[in-house]
C-alpha positions in Angstrom: 12.3 23.3 -3.1 11.4 23.0 0.6 14.1 24.3 3.0 16.0 22.0 5.3 14.3 23.7 8.2 10.8 22.9 6.8 11.8 19.2 6.2 13.2 19.0 9.7 9.9 20.3 11.1 7.8 17.8 9.1 10.1 15.0 10.3 9.7 16.0 13.9 5.9 16.1 13.5 6.0 12.6 11.9 8.1 11.2 14.7 5.7 12.7 17.3 2.8 11.1 15.4 4.5 7.7 15.4 5.4 8.0 19.1 1.9 9.0 19.9 0.5 6.0 18.1 3.0 3.7 19.8 2.0 5.2 23.2 -1.6 4.7 22.4 -1.1 1.1 21.3 0.8 0.4 24.6 -2.1 1.9 26.6 -4.6 -0.2 24.8 -2.5 -3.3 25.2 -2.2 -2.7 29.0 -5.9 -2.0 29.2 -6.8 -5.3 27.5 -4.1 -7.2 29.5 -5.5 -6.0 32.9 -9.1 -6.4 31.8 -8.4 -10.0 30.8 -6.4 -10.5 34.0 -9.1 -9.2 36.4 -12.3 -10.1 34.7 -11.2 -13.4 33.2 -12.8 -12.7 29.8 -10.5 -15.1 28.1 -12.4 -17.7 26.2 -10.7 -20.8 25.0 -10.9 -21.2 21.2 -12.6 -24.5 20.3 -9.6 -25.4 18.1 -7.3 -25.5 21.1 -6.7 -28.7 23.0 -5.8 -28.7 26.7 -2.1 -28.8 26.2 -1.9 -25.9 23.7 -4.2 -23.9 25.9 -2.0 -24.4 28.9 1.0 -23.4 26.8 -0.8 -20.3 25.7 -1.7 -19.4 29.2 1.9 -19.9 30.3 3.1 -17.6 27.5 0.6 -14.8 28.2 0.8 -15.2 32.0 -2.9 -15.5 32.1 -4.4 -17.2 35.1 -8.1 -17.9 35.5 -8.7 -19.1 39.1 -12.5 -18.4 39.2 -13.8 -21.3 37.1 
């Protein structure tokens, strides 16, 4: 049977892995957020009407001032 110390070590590695993935996900999220913000690569899905698009932009804080 594995010792308590061994289990603790594996748990710590697992936690570090999860934290690393969470950190990476946050970095990617920030990257996409700023890319969308600065370059205005947001394309309105055809299924959205004007009202829901405005609502979506309010929710995401996205503003596209350059036409």
